[in-house]
C-alpha positions in Angstrom: -24.3 22.0 49.7 -24.3 20.8 46.3 -27.1 22.5 44.7 -30.0 20.3 42.7 -29.7 22.4 39.9 -25.9 21.8 39.3 -27.0 18.0 40.3 -29.3 17.8 37.5 -26.5 19.5 35.0 -24.2 17.5 35.6 -25.7 14.3 34.1 -25.3 16.4 30.2 -21.5 15.7 30.1 -19.5 13.9 27.7 -16.3 12.1 28.0 -14.2 15.4 27.0 -14.6 16.8 30.3 -17.5 18.9 32.1 -19.4 21.0 29.7 -21.7 22.5 32.0 -19.9 23.9 35.2 -16.7 24.4 33.1 -13.6 21.8 33.8 -11.4 24.7 35.3 -13.9 24.3 38.3 -12.1 21.7 40.3 -13.8 22.8 43.4 -16.9 22.1 42.5 -15.8 18.7 41.3 -13.8 17.8 44.3 -16.7 18.4 46.2 -19.0 16.2 44.0 -16.6 13.4 44.4 -16.7 13.9 48.2 -20.0 13.8 48.9 -20.1 10.6 46.9 -18.1 8.9 49.1 -18.7 6.6 51.9 -16.3 6.5 54.0 -15.1 8.4 57.0 -13.8 11.7 57.8 -10.6 11.4 58.1 -10.7 10.0 54.9 -12.6 12.4 53.4 -10.1 15.1 54.8 -7.3 12.5 53.2 -8.8 12.5 49.7 -9.3 16.3 49.8 -6.0 17.2 50.5 -4.2 14.3 48.1 -6.9 15.9 45.2 -6.5 19.3 45.8 -2.7 18.7 45.9 -3.1 16.9 42.3 -5.4 20.2 41.0 -2.3 22.1 42.0 -0.2 19.9 39.9 -2.8 20.5 36.7 -2.4 24.0 37.6 1.4 24.5 37.9 2.5 22.5 35.0 -0.4 24.0 32.5 -2.8 20.5 32.0 -6.4 20.1 31.7 -8.3 17.7 33.2 -9.7 17.0 29.5 -7.0 14.8 27.4 -4.8 13.8 30.1 -3.5 9.9 29.8 -2.0 7.4 31.6 1.3 9.0 31.2 0.3 12.2 33.3 -0.7 10.2 36.4 2.9 8.3 36.3 4.5 11.9 35.4 2.5 12.9 39.0 3.7 9.8 40.8 7.3 10.7 39.9 6.7 14.7 40.4 5.8 13.1 44.1 8.2 10.6 44.9 10.9 13.5 43.3 9.4 15.7 46.0 11.3 13.0 49.0 8.3 12.0 49.7 7.8 8.2 51.6 6.5 5.6 49.8 3.6 5.1 51.9 2.4 9.1 51.6 2.8 8.5 47.8 0.8 5.6 47.7 -2.2 7.1 49.9 -2.5 9.9 47.5 -2.6 7.7 44.5 -4.8 5.6 46.0 -6.9 8.7 46.4 -6.6 9.2 42.3 -7.5 6.0 41.3 -10.3 6.4 43.7 -11.2 10.0 41.9 -11.2 8.5 38.7 -13.2 5.9 39.2 -15.7 8.1 40.4 -15.1 9.9 36.9 -15.5 7.2 34.7 -18.5 6.0 36.6 -20.3 9.4 36.2 -18.8 9.5 32.5 -16.8 12.9 32.8 -13.2 11.5 32.3 -12.4 8.1 31.6 -10.4 6.4 34.6 -6.5 6.7 33.3 -5.6 6.3 36.7 -6.6 2.6 36.5 -3.0 0.7 35.5 -0.7 2.9 37.7 0.7 1.3 40.7 1.4 2.7 43.8 5.2 2.8 44.7 7.1 -0.1 46.1 7.5 0.1 50.0 10.3 -1.5 52.1 8.8 -4.6 53.6 8.9 -5.7 57.5 9.4 -3.5 60.3 11.7 0.1 59.8 11.5 0.5 63.8 13.0 -1.5 66.3 11.6 -3.5 69.7 12.6 -3.0 73.1 14.9 -5.4 74.6 13.1 -6.3 78.4 16.1 -4.6 79.8 15.5 -1.5 77.8 11.8 -1.6 78.4 12.5 -1.6 82.2 14.8 1.2 82.3 12.6 3.4 79.8 9.7 2.6 82.8 12.2 3.4 85.5 13.2 6.5 84.4 9.8 7.6 83.8 8.2 7.0 87.0 10.0 9.6 89.1 9.1 12.0 86.5 6.0 12.4 85.1 2.3 10.1 86.6 1.1 10.9 83.2 4.2 9.8 80.7 5.0 6.5 83.1 1.2 5.6 82.7 1.1 6.2 79.2 4.3 4.4 77.9 3.6 1.8 80.5 0.4 1.2 78.9 1.7 1.4 75.8 4.2 -1.6 76.4 2.0 -4.1 78.3 -1.4 -3.7 75.7 -0.2 -2.4 72.2 -2.2 0.2 71.8 -1.7 2.7 68.6 -0.9 6.5 70.5 -4.4 7.5 68.0 -5.8 4.9 70.5 -4.4 6.0 73.5 -5.8 9.3 72.6 -9.0 8.6 72.1 -9.4 6.9 75.8 -12.1 8.2 77.9 -11.9 7.5 81.5 -15.4 5.2 81.5 -13.8 3.2 78.8 -12.1 1.6 82.1 -15.0 -1.5 82.6 -15.4 -4.8 84.1 -16.4 -7.7 82.0 -16.6 -11.2 83.0 -14.7 -10.0 86.5 -12.1 -9.0 84.4 -10.5 -5.1 84.6 -10.4 -4.2 80.4 -10.2 -0.8 78.5 -13.1 -0.4 75.6 -10.8 0.8 72.8 -11.6 3.1 69.6 -9.3 1.1 66.8 -7.2 2.5 64.0 -9.2 3.3 60.8 -13.0 2.3 63.1 -16.0 3.9 63.5 -16.5 3.9 67.6 -15.3 1.9 70.4 -15.7 -2.1 69.3 -12.9 -4.0 70.9 -10.4 -4.1 74.0 -7.6 -4.9 75.6 -7.0 -6.5 79.1 -5.7 -4.1 81.8 -4.1 -6.3 84.3 -2.6 -4.8 87.7 0.8 -3.9 86.3 -1.1 -1.4 83.6 -3.5 -0.3 85.7 -2.3 0.6 89.1 0.4 4.2 87.0 -3.4 4.9 85.5 -4.9 5.0 89.0 -2.2 6.9 90.2 -2.0 9.3 87.4 -6.1 9.7 87.8 -5.4 10.5 91.6 -3.3 13.8 90.8 -6.8 15.0 89.0 -9.1 16.5 90.7 -12.7 15.4 90.5 -12.5 13.4 87.2 -15.7 12.2 85.3 -16.2 9.3 82.7 -16.6 11.2 80.0 -13.0 12.9 80.2 -10.6 12.3 78.3 -7.9 9.5 80.3 -4.7 11.5 79.5 -4.9 15.2 79.0 -2.7 18.3 78.9 -1.0 19.6 81.6 0.8 22.7 79.5 -0.5 26.3 80.9 -3.1 27.6 78.9 -4.6 24.6 77.9 -4.7 22.8 81.1 -7.2 19.5 80.7 -7.5 18.6 76.6 -6.9 15.3 75.2 -3.6 15.1 74.7 -3.1 14.6 71.2 -1.7 11.5 69.1 1.5 13.6 68.1 1.7 14.5 71.9 2.0 10.7 72.8 4.3 10.2 70.2 6.4 12.7 71.6 6.7 11.6 75.2 7.8 8.8 73.9 10.3 9.6 71.4 11.8 12.1 74.1 12.1 9.7 76.5 13.6 6.8 74.6 15.9 9.6 74.2 16.6 10.3 77.5 17.9 6.7 78.0 19.7 6.7 75.3 17.8 5.4 72.2 18.0 7.9 70.2 18.2 6.5 66.4 15.8 7.0 63.8 14.6 3.1 65.2 12.6 4.0 67.7 10.1 5.9 68.3 6.5 5.5 69.7 5.3 2.3 67.4 8.8 0.3 68.5 7.4 0.1 72.3 4.1 -1.5 70.5 6.5 -3.6 68.2 7.8 -4.3 71.1 4.7 -6.0 72.7 4.2 -8.6 69.6 8.3 -9.5 69.8 8.1 -10.0 73.6 4.6 -12.0 73.7 6.7 -14.6 71.7 10.2 -14.3 73.6 7.4 -15.3 76.5 6.6 -18.1 74.9 3.4 -17.0 73.3 2.1 -18.0 70.0 0.9 -16.0 66.6 -3.0 -15.6 67.5 -1.9 -14.3 71.1 0.2 -11.7 69.1 -2.8 -11.3 66.9 -5.5 -11.1 69.9 -3.3 -8.4 71.5 -2.7 -6.1 68.9 -6.0 -6.5 67.0 -4.9 -7.8 64.3 -7.4 -8.4 61.4 -5.5 -11.1 59.6 -2.6 -13.4 61.0 -0.2 -12.6 58.3 0.7 -9.3 59.8 1.2 -10.8 63.0 4.1 -13.1 61.3 6.1 -10.5 61.1 6.6 -10.8 64.5 8.7 -13.7 64.3 11.5 -12.2 62.3 12.5 -10.1 65.6 12.8 -13.4 67.3 14.1 -15.6 64.8 17.1 -12.8 64.7 17.6 -13.1 68.1 17.5 -17.3 68.4 19.8 -17.2 65.5 22.6 -15.0 66.7 21.9 -16.8 70.4 22.5 -20.5 69.3 24.2 -19.8 66.1 25.4 -23.4 64.2 28.6 -21.9 63.3 29.7 -22.0 66.9 29.4 -26.2 66.4 32.5 -25.9 64.0 35.2 -23.9 66.8 36.9 -27.1 67.6 36.4 -29.4 64.8 39.5 -28.4 63.0 
């Protein structure tokens, strides 16, 4: 907690840096910043980690908060990219830094030297490949005889497009009936609660029901999917564990490249809806995209398939 006397002291500052607190006391500055942000706990942790890394870089390179320029921020971005971090990760770090300096400028601690520094560009589109219907069937056939829990998880993702973090957050009581239809209440990525749903049709529900039957006296407030290892049995499965289950299962059927992961299963849902004759609105509803623009990227895979199967070049085969 920030002390009241310090909260009063920091008002008497100049553009040359914090005078009453001392600019080397970056932990106090970081705490002030985080306390001022109306963000989720997850975002708070991300900001904290990103800014601690920035302050550590300042210390190692002998820089001080006062006197920095946009060139220093560009240098920091180059340093992050040189550490072979992904453009997405660097963008997250730079976003936290821009927010921090926006706050320091409003508070008149330091000018916003990060305003004009752009985030690194990342490649557009998906780097993960969707599964064909045959591959999805082979994956489910493999899991069916291996693990009721893992079969239920992979089957659920392939039929609803849930993210691994959304699967992890599910509780038994989230299976409810609305207007005569069974649904799953979903706590979406970046949301503050379970404010969306997916339809739990019979093919998606039956493996879950069979899995729950293997657990004793299941209560509504228990996680839908739990660990089964020795020493920590019955705990909520983490998103990383669910990712590992998907990845290991994909490897088992020969899909062992970096292009196949847990996200491939979600990607498959969007593509398979289009393959089956659904439209972009259907994809948006199932995958719960806030913008239809996000859903449009799934058309690339389907368009490529059509291009390969119905190639106009074949019309010229017997012409000459």
